[in-house]
C-alpha positions as CSV (number, residue, x, y, z in Angstrom):
1,X,118.1,-109.2,88.4
2,X,118.2,-105.5,88.7
3,X,121.0,-102.9,88.3
4,X,120.4,-99.5,89.6
5,X,123.1,-97.1,88.1
6,X,123.8,-93.4,87.8
7,X,123.0,-93.1,91.5
8,X,124.6,-91.0,94.4
9,X,125.1,-93.9,96.9
10,X,126.3,-93.4,100.4
11,X,127.2,-96.8,101.6
12,X,128.3,-95.8,105.2
13,X,131.3,-98.2,104.6
14,X,134.4,-96.2,105.5
15,X,136.5,-98.4,103.2
16,X,134.1,-97.7,100.2
17,X,132.0,-94.6,101.1
18,X,130.6,-93.8,97.7
19,X,129.2,-95.7,94.8
20,X,127.2,-95.2,91.8
21,X,125.5,-98.6,91.2
22,X,123.8,-101.5,93.1
23,X,123.1,-105.0,91.8
24,X,120.0,-106.6,93.2
25,X,118.7,-110.2,92.9
26,X,115.6,-111.9,94.7
27,X,115.3,-108.9,97.1
28,X,118.9,-109.0,98.2
29,X,121.8,-106.7,97.4
30,X,124.5,-108.7,95.7
31,X,127.1,-105.9,95.2
32,X,127.6,-102.2,95.4
33,X,130.1,-100.4,93.4
34,X,130.7,-99.0,89.8
35,X,128.2,-99.8,87.0
36,X,130.8,-101.3,84.5
37,X,132.2,-103.6,87.2
38,X,128.8,-104.7,88.4
39,X,127.6,-105.4,84.8
40,X,130.6,-107.7,84.3
41,X,129.8,-109.9,87.3
42,X,126.1,-110.3,86.4
43,X,125.3,-113.6,84.8
44,X,121.6,-113.2,84.3
45,X,119.6,-110.8,82.2
46,X,119.8,-107.4,83.8
47,X,116.9,-104.9,84.3
48,X,118.9,-101.7,84.1
49,X,117.3,-98.7,86.0
50,X,118.8,-95.2,85.5
51,X,118.5,-93.5,88.9
52,X,119.3,-90.1,87.3
53,X,121.7,-88.9,90.1
54,X,119.2,-89.7,92.9
55,X,120.8,-90.3,96.3
56,X,120.5,-93.9,97.9
57,X,121.1,-94.5,101.5
58,X,120.9,-97.6,103.7
59,X,117.6,-98.1,105.2
60,X,117.0,-96.6,108.6
61,X,115.8,-98.5,111.7
62,X,113.5,-96.5,114.1
63,X,114.6,-97.9,117.5
64,X,111.5,-96.8,119.3
65,X,108.0,-96.8,117.7
66,X,104.5,-97.9,118.8
67,X,103.6,-99.1,115.3
68,X,99.9,-100.2,116.1
69,X,99.3,-96.6,117.6
70,X,101.1,-95.0,114.9
71,X,99.2,-96.9,112.1
72,X,95.8,-96.2,113.6
73,X,96.7,-92.7,114.5
74,X,97.1,-91.9,110.7
75,X,93.3,-91.8,110.5
76,X,92.8,-89.8,113.7
77,X,92.7,-85.9,114.1
78,X,96.2,-84.5,113.8
79,X,96.4,-82.5,116.9
80,X,100.1,-81.5,116.5
81,X,99.3,-77.8,116.0
82,X,101.1,-74.5,116.9
83,X,98.0,-73.2,118.9
84,X,95.1,-74.6,120.9
85,X,92.7,-72.7,118.8
86,X,93.9,-74.5,115.6
87,X,93.5,-78.0,117.3
88,X,90.0,-77.1,118.5
89,X,89.1,-76.0,114.9
90,X,90.2,-79.6,113.6
91,X,88.2,-81.2,116.3
92,X,85.1,-79.1,115.4
93,X,85.5,-80.0,111.8
94,X,85.7,-83.6,112.6
95,X,82.6,-83.4,114.8
96,X,80.7,-81.8,111.9
97,X,81.1,-85.0,110.0
98,X,80.6,-87.4,112.9
99,X,77.2,-88.9,114.0
100,X,76.0,-87.9,117.5
101,X,77.3,-90.2,120.3
102,X,80.2,-91.4,118.1
103,X,83.6,-91.2,119.3
104,X,85.9,-88.3,118.0
105,X,89.6,-89.5,118.4
106,X,92.9,-87.5,118.0
107,X,96.5,-87.5,118.8
108,X,99.5,-85.3,119.0
109,X,98.8,-82.2,121.2
110,X,101.1,-80.8,123.8
111,X,100.3,-77.9,126.0
112,X,103.9,-76.8,126.0
113,X,103.7,-76.0,122.3
114,X,100.7,-73.8,123.3
115,X,100.4,-71.7,126.5
116,X,102.0,-74.2,128.9
117,X,98.8,-74.8,130.6
118,X,96.7,-78.0,130.4
119,X,93.5,-77.6,128.2
120,X,90.1,-78.4,129.9
121,X,87.0,-80.5,129.1
122,X,85.0,-77.4,128.9
123,X,86.9,-76.4,125.8
124,X,86.0,-79.5,124.1
125,X,82.3,-79.5,125.4
126,X,81.7,-76.2,123.6
127,X,82.5,-77.8,120.3
128,X,81.4,-81.4,120.9
129,X,78.5,-81.5,123.4
130,X,77.0,-84.7,121.8
131,X,80.1,-86.6,121.0
132,X,82.7,-88.3,123.4
133,X,86.1,-86.8,122.5
134,X,89.4,-88.5,123.5
135,X,92.8,-86.8,122.3
136,X,96.1,-88.4,123.4
137,X,99.1,-86.2,123.8
138,X,102.2,-86.4,121.8
139,X,103.9,-88.1,124.6
140,X,101.2,-90.8,124.9
141,X,101.5,-90.2,128.7
142,X,98.5,-87.8,128.9
143,X,94.9,-87.5,127.3
144,X,92.4,-84.7,127.0
145,X,88.7,-85.9,127.2
146,X,85.4,-84.1,127.3
147,X,82.5,-84.4,129.7
148,X,80.7,-87.0,127.4
149,X,83.9,-89.1,127.4
150,X,84.3,-88.8,131.1
151,X,80.7,-89.9,131.8
152,X,81.0,-93.0,129.6
153,X,84.1,-94.0,131.7
154,X,82.1,-93.2,135.0
155,X,84.7,-90.7,136.0
156,X,83.4,-88.1,138.5
157,X,85.0,-85.5,140.7
158,X,85.2,-88.3,143.3
159,X,86.8,-91.0,141.3
160,X,90.1,-91.9,143.0
161,X,93.4,-91.8,141.1
162,X,94.3,-95.2,139.7
163,X,97.8,-96.7,140.7
164,X,100.5,-94.9,138.8
165,X,98.2,-92.3,137.4
166,X,96.2,-89.2,138.0
167,X,93.0,-87.5,137.1
168,X,93.9,-83.9,136.9
169,X,91.7,-81.6,139.1
170,X,91.3,-77.8,139.5
171,X,91.5,-76.0,142.8
172,X,88.1,-76.9,143.8
173,X,88.6,-80.7,143.1
174,X,86.7,-80.9,139.8
175,X,88.1,-83.2,137.2
176,X,89.5,-81.1,134.4
177,X,89.4,-83.6,131.6
178,X,93.2,-84.3,131.7
179,X,94.2,-87.8,132.4
180,X,97.7,-88.8,133.2
181,X,99.5,-92.1,132.8
182,X,97.3,-95.1,133.9
183,X,94.3,-92.8,134.3
184,X,94.2,-92.7,130.6
185,X,93.0,-96.3,130.6
186,X,89.8,-95.4,132.4
187,X,88.5,-93.8,129.2
188,X,90.6,-95.7,126.5
189,X,89.1,-99.0,128.0
190,X,85.5,-97.9,127.0
191,X,86.4,-97.2,123.4
192,X,85.7,-100.0,121.0
193,X,88.9,-101.9,120.2
194,X,89.9,-102.4,116.5
195,X,90.1,-106.0,115.5
196,X,93.2,-107.7,114.5
197,X,92.4,-107.6,110.9
198,X,91.8,-103.8,111.2
199,X,95.1,-103.4,112.9
200,X,96.9,-105.5,110.3
201,X,95.4,-103.5,107.4
202,X,96.3,-100.1,109.2
203,X,100.0,-101.4,109.7
204,X,100.2,-102.6,106.2
205,X,99.1,-99.1,104.9
206,X,101.5,-97.5,107.4
207,X,104.6,-99.4,106.0
208,X,104.4,-97.3,102.8
209,X,104.4,-94.1,104.8
210,X,107.5,-95.2,106.7
211,X,109.2,-96.2,103.5
212,X,108.9,-92.7,102.3
213,X,111.0,-91.5,105.3
214,X,113.6,-94.1,104.7
215,X,112.6,-96.5,107.5
216,X,112.9,-100.1,106.7
217,X,113.2,-101.4,110.2
218,X,111.6,-100.8,113.6
219,X,111.6,-101.8,117.1
220,X,107.9,-102.0,118.1
221,X,106.7,-101.3,121.7
222,X,103.0,-102.0,121.4
223,X,101.4,-104.9,122.8
224,X,99.7,-108.3,122.2
225,X,97.3,-107.1,119.4
226,X,100.3,-105.4,117.5
227,X,102.3,-108.6,117.7
228,X,99.3,-110.8,116.4
229,X,98.8,-108.4,113.5
230,X,102.6,-108.5,112.6
231,X,102.7,-112.2,112.7
232,X,99.6,-112.4,110.4
233,X,101.3,-110.0,107.9
234,X,104.6,-112.0,108.2
235,X,102.8,-115.2,107.6
236,X,101.2,-113.8,104.5
237,X,104.5,-112.3,103.1
238,X,103.0,-108.9,103.6
239,X,105.4,-107.7,106.4
240,X,108.0,-105.4,104.6
241,X,109.6,-103.9,107.6
242,X,112.0,-105.6,109.7
243,X,110.5,-105.6,113.2
244,X,112.2,-106.4,116.6
245,X,109.1,-106.9,118.8
246,X,109.4,-106.1,122.5
247,X,107.0,-107.7,124.9
248,X,105.5,-106.0,127.9
249,X,106.7,-106.7,131.4
250,X,103.3,-107.9,132.6
251,X,103.9,-110.9,130.3
252,X,107.3,-111.8,131.7
253,X,105.9,-114.7,133.7
254,X,104.3,-116.3,130.5
255,X,107.5,-115.6,128.6
256,X,109.5,-117.2,131.3
257,X,107.3,-120.4,131.4
258,X,107.5,-120.7,127.6
259,X,111.4,-120.2,127.6
260,X,111.2,-117.3,124.9
261,X,114.6,-115.9,124.2
262,X,115.7,-112.6,122.7
263,X,116.2,-113.1,118.9
264,X,113.7,-116.0,118.4
265,X,112.0,-115.4,115.1
266,X,113.1,-114.9,111.5
267,X,114.5,-112.1,109.4
268,X,111.4,-110.1,109.3
269,X,110.1,-110.5,112.9
270,X,111.8,-111.5,116.0
271,X,111.6,-111.1,119.8
272,X,113.5,-108.3,121.3
273,X,113.4,-107.5,125.0
274,X,110.9,-107.2,127.9
275,X,109.7,-103.7,128.2
276,X,109.0,-101.9,131.4
277,X,107.9,-98.4,132.4
278,X,109.7,-96.7,135.1
279,X,108.0,-93.3,134.9
280,X,106.0,-90.9,132.9
281,X,107.1,-88.0,130.6
282,X,108.4,-84.4,130.8
283,X,105.4,-82.8,129.0
284,X,102.7,-83.9,131.5
285,X,105.2,-83.6,134.5
286,X,105.2,-87.2,135.3
287,X,108.8,-88.1,134.6
288,X,110.2,-89.2,138.1
289,X,112.7,-86.7,139.5
290,X,115.1,-86.7,142.5
291,X,113.9,-83.3,143.3
292,X,110.5,-81.5,142.7
293,X,109.6,-79.8,139.4
294,X,110.1,-76.1,139.2
295,X,107.4,-74.1,141.0
296,X,105.8,-77.4,141.9
297,X,107.2,-78.4,145.4
298,X,104.9,-81.3,145.8
299,X,105.5,-82.9,142.5
300,X,108.4,-85.2,141.7
301,X,106.6,-86.9,138.9
302,X,105.3,-90.7,139.0
303,X,107.7,-93.7,139.7
304,X,106.0,-96.8,138.7
305,X,108.3,-99.1,140.6
306,X,111.7,-99.0,142.4
307,X,114.8,-100.8,141.4
308,X,114.2,-103.9,143.6
309,X,110.8,-104.5,142.0
310,X,112.4,-104.0,138.5
311,X,115.4,-106.4,139.2
312,X,112.7,-109.1,140.1
313,X,111.2,-108.7,136.6
314,X,114.6,-108.6,135.0
315,X,115.9,-111.7,136.8
316,X,112.9,-113.8,135.4
317,X,113.7,-112.5,131.9
318,X,117.5,-113.0,132.3
319,X,116.8,-116.8,133.5
320,X,115.6,-117.6,129.9
321,X,117.6,-115.2,127.8
322,X,115.5,-112.3,127.5
323,X,117.1,-108.9,127.6
324,X,115.4,-105.8,129.3
325,X,114.5,-102.4,127.9
326,X,113.1,-99.8,130.3
327,X,111.5,-96.5,129.7
328,X,113.1,-93.9,132.1
329,X,113.0,-90.2,131.5
330,X,113.4,-88.5,134.8
331,X,116.8,-88.6,136.8
332,X,115.1,-90.6,139.6
333,X,113.7,-93.2,137.2
334,X,117.1,-93.6,135.5
335,X,118.9,-93.9,138.9
336,X,116.4,-96.7,139.8
337,X,116.9,-98.5,136.6
338,X,120.7,-98.4,136.9
339,X,120.4,-99.8,140.4
340,X,118.3,-102.6,139.0
341,X,120.6,-103.3,136.2
342,X,123.7,-103.3,138.6
343,X,122.0,-106.2,140.5
344,X,121.1,-108.0,137.2
345,X,124.8,-107.9,135.9
346,X,125.9,-109.5,139.3
347,X,123.1,-112.0,138.9
348,X,124.0,-112.8,135.3
349,X,127.7,-113.3,136.5
350,X,126.8,-115.4,139.6
351,X,124.6,-117.7,137.5
352,X,126.6,-118.0,134.5
353,X,124.0,-116.2,132.4
354,X,124.9,-114.4,129.2
355,X,125.4,-110.7,129.6
356,X,122.5,-109.4,127.5
357,X,122.3,-106.1,125.7
358,X,120.0,-104.3,128.1
359,X,118.7,-100.9,127.3
360,X,117.3,-97.6,128.8
361,X,114.7,-95.9,126.6
362,X,115.1,-92.2,126.5
363,X,117.6,-91.3,129.3
364,X,116.2,-87.7,128.8
365,X,117.9,-86.4,132.1
366,X,120.3,-88.2,134.4
367,X,122.2,-87.1,137.5
368,X,125.8,-86.5,136.8
369,X,126.9,-89.2,139.4
370,X,124.8,-91.7,137.4
371,X,126.0,-90.7,133.9
372,X,129.0,-93.0,133.8
373,X,127.1,-96.1,135.0
374,X,125.5,-97.0,131.7
375,X,129.0,-97.6,130.2
376,X,130.2,-99.2,133.2
377,X,127.3,-101.7,133.1
378,X,127.4,-102.0,129.2
379,X,123.8,-100.7,129.2
380,X,122.6,-99.2,125.8
381,X,121.3,-95.6,126.0
382,X,118.4,-95.6,123.6
383,X,118.0,-91.9,123.1
384,X,115.7,-90.1,120.7
385,X,116.8,-86.7,119.3
386,X,113.2,-85.7,118.8
387,X,113.0,-85.1,122.5
388,X,115.8,-82.4,122.4
389,X,113.9,-80.4,120.0
390,X,110.4,-81.0,121.0
391,X,111.0,-80.6,124.8
392,X,113.8,-78.2,125.1
393,X,111.7,-75.2,126.2
394,X,109.7,-77.4,128.5
395,X,113.0,-78.8,130.0
396,X,114.3,-75.4,130.9
397,X,111.0,-74.3,132.3
398,X,110.2,-77.6,134.3
399,X,113.7,-78.7,135.2
400,X,115.4,-75.3,135.6
401,X,119.2,-75.5,136.2
402,X,119.0,-79.2,136.0
403,X,118.2,-79.2,132.3
404,X,122.0,-79.0,131.5
405,X,122.2,-82.6,132.4
406,X,119.5,-83.5,129.9
407,X,120.0,-84.9,126.3
408,X,123.6,-86.0,127.1
409,X,124.6,-87.7,123.9
410,X,128.2,-86.4,124.1
411,X,128.4,-87.2,127.8
412,X,127.4,-90.8,127.1
413,X,129.9,-91.0,124.2
414,X,132.7,-89.7,126.3
415,X,131.9,-92.2,129.0
416,X,132.1,-95.1,126.4
C-alpha cells in the first residue's frame, strides 16, 4: 500500500476539487483526501512518498490516435519542421547513415507550414539518388516520395489514379512525387512490413512517452496488426494503457458474422466502434466540400462514399451491437455522415436496437444547417483541438469565408 502525500491534487470532482494525498493498493486508488485521514483508514503497512508539492491530475485519454503508426514513427525522421530546407537537411543526414537501396522513412511534414506548395520528388532525388524515400504528411492523408520509391512501386506518369486517391501531376502530366489518400498505398505496400513482435516492442516503448504527457488511455484507429500486438501485450501483462480498439469498416462483415459487440474485452483492451473514412484532410485539399476550394474551381476534395453506402455498413454493425465512428472533415463529408446517422437512428428504433453512441471524428467544418443535427441525433462530435492550431491558416486560405464555420466547439455545446 502506498500513500502519496504533500501533493497538489486536482480531482476534477466538483464536490472535492482539491486534495493533498492519495492512497493506493494493488494499482487501485482507494481514496483521495487529506494525509491524516488517509493514514487513519489504512490497515496495512504504508509506503509513504513525499511528492514535495508536485501536481497530480487524473490520467488523460487521447480519443484519436494511431498507436502503431505513432510508435513506429518514433524511430523515423521527424519531418515536422518550420521550413522545407530543414526537413531536407534531416533527410540528407539520415541518408548519410543508410546503405544504398535501403528505405528512408519519415513523417510529419505539411506544406502549409512551409510555402503552401507541395514539394516534389526532384528535391528528394537531389539528396537521395540511391535510396527510396517515403515521407508521410502530418495528416496521414498525403505522402512525398522520390523517384527511386516511385520506380519500386511501378508508378509512372501514365499510372491511373486509384479509387479514392490521386497521384499529383504537374501541368505536363508528370508525377510530382506527391501521393494523396489511397494512392499512398501504391508505395507503402512495397515497403517491408514490421512483424507483430516488432510492432509490439514499439508500442511497449511508446507507452512511456505517452505517460510523460499524462496519457493513460487511448482510442486506437490502426488496423489488424496493431490489434494483434495490443492483444499480445495485454496477455503478457505489459499493456499499461487502457485501449478502446476500433475496427476498420472493411471488417464489418466479419464482425457481424462473429457477433462482436462494442465493449467486448477487459479493463485494458476492449472493442470500440467500426471506423469508416468519409473523406480526406484539409492540408492535402482532399476533405470533401459542398463547394470548391478557394482558387481551385474543379476541386471539391475526395468523398469516399455517400450516406447510403455508409448506412449499409452502419446497419450491419448495429445489428450486432457495434457503434460507428466516421472520419469526416469537410462539410460535404459531415453532411453525408449525418444523413447516414439519421437513417441509422430510424433503423435502430424500428428494429428495437440499442441506440449506441455513434461518433463523427474531427467535424472540422460543418454547414450551419447541419450543425444542430449532431445533438438532435445524439451523435458525439469527436473534435481535436490540434486541428484548430495546426490548420487555422490553411483553413482561411483554402476555405475562405467558410472557415468561420470550422472548429465549432461552442456551436456544438450550444446545440447540446
